[in-house]
N, CA, C and O of each residue as an XYZ file, in Angstrom:
296
protein
N     -15.644     -5.801     84.169
C     -14.020     -5.775     84.799
C     -13.418     -4.862     83.799
O     -13.745     -4.764     82.616
N     -12.525     -4.228     84.408
C     -11.347     -3.471     83.868
C     -10.215     -4.012     84.240
O     -10.042     -4.074     85.457
N      -9.017     -4.609     83.247
C      -7.805     -5.216     83.829
C      -6.791     -4.891     83.055
O      -6.910     -5.007     81.835
N      -5.595     -4.419     83.639
C      -4.078     -4.520     83.056
C      -3.607     -5.417     83.266
O      -3.500     -5.939     84.375
N      -3.133     -5.888     82.049
C      -1.890     -7.013     82.197
C      -0.936     -6.701     81.602
O      -0.927     -6.133     80.511
N       0.211     -7.111     82.394
C       1.926     -6.594     82.080
C       1.873     -7.460     81.277
O       1.435     -8.545     81.659
N       2.223     -7.330     80.122
C       3.024     -8.242     79.261
C       4.763     -8.379     79.330
O       5.469     -7.416     79.030
N       5.331     -9.681     79.758
C       6.800     -9.654     80.050
C       7.567    -10.166     78.904
O       8.755    -10.486     78.927
N       6.705    -10.214     77.821
C       7.295    -10.887     76.360
C       7.159     -9.662     75.451
O       7.062     -8.447     75.629
N       7.201    -10.709     74.122
C       7.065     -9.634     72.822
C       5.748     -9.659     72.464
O       5.186     -8.665     72.004
N       5.010    -11.097     72.696
C       4.184    -10.871     72.453
C       2.949    -12.074     73.561
O       3.508    -12.784     74.397
N       1.557    -12.149     73.445
C       1.045    -13.493     74.106
C      -0.173    -13.676     73.256
O      -0.690    -12.706     72.702
N      -0.705    -15.039     73.120
C      -1.360    -15.341     72.048
C      -2.631    -15.015     72.805
O      -2.718    -15.106     74.030
N      -3.777    -14.565     71.870
C      -5.124    -13.995     72.191
C      -5.772    -15.199     73.408
O      -6.142    -14.843     74.527
N      -5.802    -16.287     73.045
C      -6.470    -17.376     73.911
C      -5.624    -17.629     75.170
O      -6.301    -18.027     76.119
N      -4.674    -17.533     75.343
C      -3.480    -17.491     76.467
C      -3.892    -16.106     77.411
O      -3.872    -16.127     78.642
N      -4.148    -15.291     76.856
C      -4.261    -13.753     77.452
C      -5.720    -14.266     78.104
O      -5.833    -13.930     79.283
N      -6.512    -14.788     77.727
C      -8.003    -14.912     77.974
C      -7.897    -15.680     79.104
O      -8.309    -15.152     80.137
N      -7.390    -16.939     79.186
C      -7.187    -17.862     80.060
C      -6.481    -17.301     81.380
O      -6.948    -17.474     82.506
N      -5.356    -16.643     81.120
C      -4.001    -16.358     82.255
C      -5.238    -14.823     83.001
O      -5.231    -14.546     84.200
N      -5.843    -14.324     82.309
C      -7.019    -13.573     82.776
C      -8.048    -13.509     83.770
O      -8.380    -12.697     84.634
N      -8.681    -15.279     83.135
C      -9.535    -15.327     83.775
C     -11.087    -15.468     83.313
O     -12.153    -15.811     83.824
N     -10.532    -14.936     81.856
C     -12.285    -14.207     81.041
C     -12.592    -15.869     80.627
O     -13.781    -16.112     80.422
N     -11.483    -17.201     80.466
C     -12.117    -18.139     79.976
C     -11.856    -18.734     81.024
O     -11.324    -17.988     81.846
N     -12.065    -20.266     81.528
C     -11.851    -21.353     82.534
C     -10.630    -22.189     81.952
O      -9.764    -22.640     82.702
N     -10.602    -22.418     80.221
C      -9.835    -23.178     79.792
C      -9.034    -22.477     78.874
O      -8.935    -21.253     78.953
N      -8.252    -23.359     77.712
C      -8.171    -22.802     76.857
C      -8.655    -22.885     75.820
O      -8.575    -22.004     74.964
N      -9.439    -24.293     75.648
C     -10.631    -25.190     75.160
C     -11.643    -23.713     74.978
O     -11.956    -23.205     73.901
N     -11.969    -23.300     76.143
C     -13.053    -22.370     76.566
C     -12.626    -20.998     75.837
O     -13.497    -20.280     75.346
N     -11.597    -20.738     75.794
C     -11.126    -19.314     75.183
C     -10.971    -19.712     73.652
O     -11.079    -18.802     72.831
N     -10.787    -20.680     73.319
C     -10.649    -20.637     72.042
C     -12.316    -20.545     71.162
O     -12.711    -19.933     70.169
N     -12.863    -21.362     71.998
C     -14.323    -21.228     71.362
C     -15.001    -19.947     71.840
O     -16.207    -19.898     71.595
N     -14.542    -19.049     72.384
C     -15.228    -17.452     72.639
C     -14.859    -16.884     71.696
O     -15.677    -16.185     71.099
N     -13.398    -16.982     71.182
C     -13.232    -16.375     69.744
C     -13.673    -16.821     69.157
O     -14.410    -16.013     68.590
N     -13.871    -18.270     68.561
C     -14.452    -18.553     67.629
C     -15.844    -18.084     67.255
O     -16.244    -18.244     66.102
N     -16.394    -17.666     67.931
C     -17.506    -17.575     68.377
C     -18.037    -15.854     67.917
O     -19.191    -15.426     67.891
N     -16.600    -15.032     67.553
C     -16.871    -13.633     67.307
C     -17.146    -12.847     68.710
O     -17.716    -11.775     68.509
N     -16.923    -13.076     69.840
C     -17.168    -12.305     70.884
C     -16.128    -11.346     71.390
O     -16.335    -10.538     72.296
N     -15.041    -11.486     70.767
C     -13.769    -10.868     71.330
C     -13.229     -9.936     70.499
O     -13.170    -10.102     69.281
N     -12.790     -8.865     71.122
C     -12.483     -7.841     69.856
C     -10.904     -7.335     70.401
O     -10.476     -7.384     71.554
N     -10.267     -6.881     69.267
C      -8.779     -6.362     69.451
C      -8.975     -5.140     69.136
O      -9.668     -4.794     68.179
N      -8.414     -4.408     69.870
C      -8.361     -2.729     69.555
C      -9.915     -2.118     68.384
O      -9.955     -1.446     67.353
N     -10.995     -2.798     69.252
C     -12.159     -2.663     68.470
C     -12.791     -2.994     67.177
O     -13.733     -2.465     66.587
N     -11.868     -4.230     66.816
C     -12.709     -4.965     65.711
C     -12.498     -6.254     66.082
O     -11.482     -6.693     66.621
N     -13.683     -6.973     65.721
C     -13.756     -8.467     65.953
C     -12.213     -9.415     65.382
O     -11.582     -9.375     64.326
N     -12.056    -10.147     66.544
C     -10.791    -11.163     66.284
C     -11.132    -12.305     66.207
O     -11.649    -12.790     67.213
N     -10.957    -13.230     64.885
C     -11.320    -14.690     64.944
C     -10.375    -15.643     64.837
O     -10.577    -16.820     64.538
N      -9.067    -14.996     65.145
C      -7.384    -15.820     64.917
C      -7.644    -16.113     66.605
O      -8.017    -15.275     67.426
N      -7.364    -17.405     66.830
C      -7.113    -18.245     68.447
C      -5.994    -17.682     69.000
O      -6.085    -17.168     70.114
N      -4.832    -17.695     68.338
C      -3.514    -17.635     68.250
C      -3.460    -15.929     67.878
O      -2.321    -15.600     68.209
N      -3.935    -15.119     67.524
C      -3.551    -13.942     67.343
C      -2.345    -13.260     68.342
O      -2.325    -13.537     69.541
N      -1.366    -12.361     67.741
C      -0.267    -11.930     69.058
C      -0.904    -10.801     69.277
O      -1.155     -9.821     68.576
N      -1.122    -11.094     70.348
C      -1.498     -9.538     70.982
C      -0.185     -8.863     71.953
O       0.387     -9.492     72.843
N       0.088     -7.620     71.597
C       1.430     -7.118     72.048
C       0.568     -6.011     72.763
O      -0.617     -5.689     72.687
N       1.877     -5.466     73.642
C       2.092     -4.108     74.242
C       1.085     -2.721     73.754
O       1.525     -1.983     72.873
N       0.039     -2.500     74.239
C      -0.741     -1.182     73.802
C      -1.792     -1.928     73.084
O      -2.341     -1.118     72.337
N      -2.101     -2.602     73.013
C      -3.212     -3.121     72.528
C      -4.352     -3.443     73.697
O      -4.115     -3.759     74.864
N      -5.556     -3.289     73.114
C      -6.947     -3.411     74.286
C      -7.884     -4.369     73.638
O      -8.395     -4.205     72.530
N      -8.070     -5.426     74.462
C      -8.734     -6.777     74.340
C     -10.180     -6.677     74.745
O     -10.308     -6.217     75.879
N     -11.323     -6.984     74.121
C     -12.707     -6.777     74.764
C     -13.344     -7.504     74.511
O     -13.168     -8.230     73.533
N     -14.534     -7.599     75.461
C     -15.619     -8.522     74.919
C     -16.779     -8.103     76.096
O     -16.821     -7.159     76.885
N     -17.695     -9.240     75.845
C     -18.737     -8.983     76.914
C     -18.701     -9.040     78.678
O     -18.755    -10.013     79.429
N     -18.592     -7.639     78.958
C     -18.409     -7.439     80.433
C     -16.794     -6.999     81.063
O     -16.504     -6.574     82.181
N     -15.878     -7.295     79.833
C     -14.665     -6.919     80.207
C     -13.758     -5.975     79.373
O     -14.132     -6.042     78.202
N     -12.786     -5.183     79.505
C     -11.686     -4.706     79.043
C     -10.218     -5.290     79.717
O      -9.955     -5.481     80.904
N      -9.420     -5.486     78.580
C      -8.077     -5.965     79.188
C      -6.881     -5.168     78.624
O      -6.350     -5.655     77.625
N      -6.425     -4.128     79.066
C      -5.199     -3.130     78.850
C      -3.738     -4.105     78.770
O      -3.231     -4.683     79.731
N      -3.268     -4.106     77.457
C      -2.216     -4.890     77.622
C      -1.153     -3.787     77.461
O      -1.177     -3.014     76.503
N      -0.046     -3.732     78.613
C       1.274     -2.977     78.745
C       2.301     -3.653     79.020
O       2.334     -4.739     79.599
N       3.371     -2.895     78.524
C       4.574     -3.313     78.567
C       4.763     -3.673     80.198
O       4.097     -2.997     80.982
N       5.611     -4.671     80.713
C       5.833     -4.846     81.843
C       7.273     -3.981     82.307
O       8.183     -4.144     81.493
N       7.578     -3.196     83.345
C       8.684     -2.492     83.885
C       9.530     -3.261     83.704
O       9.266     -4.454     83.856
N      10.914     -2.831     83.297
C      11.762     -3.915     83.545
C      12.916     -3.026     84.798
O      13.253     -1.843     84.854
N      13.225     -4.061     85.560
C      14.076     -3.840     86.612
C      12.868     -3.500     87.555
O      13.069     -3.199     88.732
């Protein structure tokens, strides 16, 4: 699954992004998935559950890629 997420603020926490995009069913499931080491940010394994994800970054894992882009103003 490839998805584009429009970021409407400065950043979003990694676990919140996974939950909003439907990668995890709940915040707890998202945190568990990050803790297992199955999530990469810009190609690097990310273990911080609340890592700040900003526009221009790519979050990936088994079966998915999320491109984070800045929302168009106006």
